[in-house]
C-alpha positions in Angstrom: 5.1 7.3 21.9 4.6 8.9 18.9 4.3 7.0 15.3 7.2 6.7 13.1 7.3 5.4 9.8 9.8 2.1 9.8 12.8 2.8 8.3 12.5 -0.1 5.6 9.1 1.0 4.8 10.7 4.8 4.5 13.0 3.6 2.3 11.4 1.4 -0.4 8.0 3.6 -0.7 6.8 6.8 -1.9 4.3 8.9 0.5 1.1 9.8 -1.0 -1.0 11.1 1.7 -3.0 10.6 4.6 -6.4 9.4 5.5 -8.3 9.5 8.9 -5.9 6.3 10.1 -3.4 5.4 7.8 -0.6 6.9 6.1 -1.0 6.0 2.4 2.4 4.7 0.4 3.3 3.8 -3.1 5.4 1.0 -3.0 8.9 2.0 -5.5 8.5 -0.9 -7.5 7.1 -0.1 -11.3 6.0 -3.9 -12.4 3.0 -3.7 -10.2 1.0 -0.6 -9.2 1.3 -1.8 -5.4 0.4 0.7 -2.4 0.7 0.3 1.4 -1.6 1.6 4.6 0.1 1.8 7.5 -1.9 2.9 10.6 -0.4 5.7 12.2 -0.3 4.5 16.1 2.8 3.6 17.6 3.8 -0.1 18.4 1.3 -1.9 16.2 2.5 -5.2 14.6 -1.0 -7.0 14.2 -4.2 -5.8 13.6 -6.1 -6.9 16.4 -3.9 -3.9 18.2 -5.8 -1.9 17.1 -9.0 -0.6 19.2 -12.5 -1.7 17.6 -13.4 1.6 15.8 -9.7 1.8 14.5 -10.1 -2.0 13.3 -13.3 -0.8 11.4 -11.8 2.1 10.1 -8.7 0.2 8.7 -11.1 -1.7 6.9 -13.0 1.6 5.4 -9.8 2.7 4.2 -8.6 -0.4 2.8 -11.7 -0.9 1.1 -11.6 2.5 -0.2 -8.3 1.9 -1.4 -8.6 -1.2 -2.9 -11.7 -0.2 -4.7 -10.6 2.9 -6.5 -6.8 1.4 -7.2 -9.0 -1.3 -8.9 -10.8 1.0 -11.0 -8.1 3.4 -11.8 -5.5 0.7 -12.6 -8.1 -1.7 -14.5 -7.1 -4.8 -12.2 -7.5 -8.3 -13.1 -7.7 -9.1 -9.3 -6.5 -6.7 -6.1 -3.9 -8.6 -3.5 -4.1 -7.3 0.2 -2.2 -8.7 2.4 -1.1 -7.8 6.2 2.4 -10.0 6.3 4.8 -8.2 8.5 7.6 -11.0 8.3 10.3 -8.6 7.7 8.7 -5.3 8.4 7.1 -5.8 12.1 5.7 -2.6 11.6 1.3 -3.1 10.7 1.2 -2.1 7.2 -1.4 -3.7 4.8 -0.1 -4.5 0.8 -2.6 -3.2 -1.6 -1.1 -4.8 -4.8 -2.7 -4.5 -8.2 -2.6 -7.7 -10.3 -3.3 -8.4 -13.7 -3.2 -11.8 -15.3 -0.4 -10.9 -17.5 2.1 -9.6 -15.0 5.2 -11.3 -14.6 4.7 -13.0 -11.1 1.0 -14.2 -11.9 -0.1 -16.0 -10.6 1.9 -16.4 -7.7 2.6 -13.6 -4.7 4.5 -11.0 -5.9 7.2 -10.9 -3.0 10.9 -12.2 -3.9 10.1 -13.0 -6.9 12.2 -10.3 -8.9 14.5 -7.2 -7.6 12.1 -3.9 -7.9 12.1 -1.7 -11.0 12.2 1.7 -9.2 9.7 4.2 -10.9 11.3 7.0 -13.2 10.4 11.1 -11.5 8.2 11.5 -14.8 6.4 8.2 -13.4 6.1 9.4 -9.9 4.4 12.6 -10.8 2.1 11.0 -13.3 1.4 8.6 -10.6 1.0 10.9 -7.7 -1.5 12.9 -9.5 -3.4 10.1 -11.1 -3.8 8.7 -7.4 -4.6 11.3 -5.9 -7.0 12.5 -8.0 -9.3 9.4 -7.6 -9.0 9.2 -4.2 -9.8 12.5 -4.0 -6.9 13.8 -1.9 
């Protein structure tokens, strides 16, 4: 079976690029710099379903993303989680958090309706993110 991005992720996110294992997405919610890694393997729901080498690669890609997004956006904290209750496809959230963001210190899920980025904000963010990540 071939990899297909879950329709909800396709709808809610902006594609940024790819790492060796994962597709990199940005959640279309301007309230938080919010990124999602999706391993490009078919029929995955859990991290343990990856083989050992893929789990190690996922950890490397996740750490690289978190470190670089924390630096780029001057994060107070990075929230990293694989929840998957609404979207069963394995995906890992990387959310830049600030002590002054409107959901702090609670999780961001279900707190407020998304505020989509403008086209200009999307273009500016993609340029900055790709430069930071060397994409």
